[in-house]
N, C-alpha and C positions, 0 to 999 in steps of 0.2 A: 533903490528906495523901496520901501515895503509895500506889499499888497494890502496890508491893513490900512495904511494911510491912503491908498487909492480907494479902498472899500469905504472908509469913513468919510471921504469926500469933503475936504475943507478944513478950516482951523480946528485944532483940538479943543473940545469943550465938553463938559459933563452934561449940560442941560439942554442942548439943542435937539430935542427928541423928534422934531419935524424933519431933521436932515437925513439924507441917505446913510443908512447903516450907523446911526447913533448907537444902536444896540451893541455893535462891536466896539465902537470908539470908547464909550464910557467904561466898559469892562476892562479894556486895556489900561486906561488911565487909573482906574481903581487898583489894578494889580501893580502898576508902577509905584503908586503911592504907598503900597504895603512894603515894598522892598527898597525904596529910595534911601532909607537910612543906612544902607550898606555902602552907598556911593561916597567917595571922598577924593580930595586932591585934584589931580589932573584927570579929566574924563574924556574919553574918545568915543564918539558915536559913529560906528561903521554903518554906512548906508543911511546917512542922516537925513537925506532929502532937504526939506525946508526947515529942519530942526524944530518940529512942532512940540517935542517933548522937553526941550531945554528948560522951559520955566519950571518944570517939576523938580529939577535938580539944582536950581539957581542958588538955594541956600545951603546946599550940601557940598559943593565943589568949588575949587579955585577958578577953574576955567573949563568951559564946555567946548571941546574940539569936535569937528565934524568932517567926514570924508564921504564921497560918493562918486559915482561915475559921471563924467561930463555929459554923457548922453541921457542921463536920467530925466524923465519928464516931470519929476516931482520936486525940483529944486526951488521953484518959486524965486523969491528975491533974496534968499538966504546967501550969506557969504561963507563959503566953505574954506576950510584950512588947506585942503588939498583935494585934487581929483585922483582917485585911486580905486583899484579893485579891493574888495574886502580881503582877498587872499594875499595881497601884496601892498602893505602900508608903507609910506615913505618916512618912517620914524625909526629911531635907534631902539635897540633892545632895552626893555625896562623903562620906557619913557612915561608910562601912565600908571595911575593908581586904580583906575576904574575903566572898563570897557563895556559899552552897551551895544546891543543890536536888536532891533524890533522887526519881526516878521520879514527878515531878509534872507534867512538860510534857504528858503524854498527856491530862490533864484540861482543857487550855486550848484553846479554839477558835481562838485566835490566839497560838501559842506565842512568836512573835518579840517580842510585846509584853512578855512576862515578861523576855526576855533584854535588851531595851532598858531595862526598869526596873532590872535588875541593873546595867547600865552606868551609869545615872543615879546610883544610891546608892553606887557604888564610887568610891573615889579614883582618880585617874590612876595606872596601874600596878598597881591592885588586881587580885585574882585571883577568877575565877569557877570553881567546881567543880560541874559540872552533869551529871546523868545523862540520857542519851537512850535511851529504851526502843526496842528493835527487834522482838523476837518473843515477848514474854511473852503469856499468855492474856488475853482480854478480862476486864475487871473493872470493877465499879461502873457498869455500863451504866445510862443512856445517856450518861454523862459521860466515856467513854473514846474520845478522838477520833483520836489519831495514833500512828504508829510512825516511827522515824527511822533511816536508815542513817548511817554515819560521814560520808558526803559531804553528806548533808542537814544533819547537825549542824554541819559546817564552814561550809556556806553560811549558815545562820542566825546563827552566831556572828560571822562576818565582816560580814554585813549590819548587825548591831547594834553594830559597832565593837570587836570583840574579835579578838585574835590567838591562835589555838589553839596550845597548847604541848605537850600530851601527851594521848594517847588510850589508855584502858585498856579492853580488851574484857572483858565479864563473861559467863561461861558460853558454852556452845556448843550444837550440835545435840542431844547426849545429855542435856545439862541441860534442854533444852526437852522432850525425851521424858520425862524424870523428872518435870518439873512437871505434865505432862498426866496421867501415871500417878497421881501423888499426888492430883491433883484428882479423878480418878475414885474412888480409895479414900476420899477425904473425903466424897464423896456417899453412899457406903455406910455410913459411920460417923456416922449421924444418926438422929434419931427415938427412939421408945421402946425399940428393940432395941439401943441403943448400949451398954448394959451388957454385951451379948454380943460386940459387934464391936470395942470399944475396944482391947483388948489385941492381938488378931490384926492389926488395922489398923496399930497403932503398930509392931509387929514388921515388917510389910511396908514401912512407911515407912523403917525402918532399912535393910532389904535393898535396896529400890529406890534410895534416895538414895545409899548407899555404892556400889552397882553403877554407877549412872549417873555418879557423880562420877569413878570410875575410868575408865570409857569416855570421858568428856569430856576427861580429861587425855591419854588415849592418842590420840584421834582429833579433837582440837580443830581447828576451821576458823574463822579470824577473820572470815570472810564470813557465818557463821551464828551470831550471838551473841544472847544475851538482851538486852543493852544495851551502851552505851558510856559510860564515865565520862570526861568531857573536862575538862581544865584549860585555861583560857584567861586571857590578860592583857587588862585594859582598856586600850585605846589612848587617847591624849589626845583 
């Protein structure tokens, strides 16, 4: 299950600016909305967790399949189709038209194996929508292994037999500043004194996240992003 979904803390929503790391959450949703038109047919979400992004694809696909580890702490009440490692899916070759993966490559010691497995379960011409994390904070140590530039993402995709079609940058330097600030506030808002800190911290979440969102839009630099959402086509 992805660190993004841990960082965003709770159900996926665009407007809950008072919530922990809304800044990351709404940017990921916006990126998915930009590329979801590529999705079709049978869709597999590797590392799906509680399937928080399934509603974004509901009108694009016939069925939304999901797999994850049985030990994942992010499953919630979701009904998964199988418990499996991303590198070893229990499906026949060419079973799916679309494969998605959000902020899960960082957990894999050999990420190219997941991309090769996506190639295997996709039909020729099928689409992979995969997020490559670049600068988000460490999470779920010691299972957080890698960060990826756009060029590293392209290298891994081509190595595994994919043709990249579209790159969507997610967040910028000011978004990263906002995430670090929110993480610091979250550390304050813990323990027996939380009944005193909860409301002030939530108000600061709103100020920090809206302020950093505005600065991120004004001073965005595509070289300093939180992550890249990449759409790629499976080659024969």
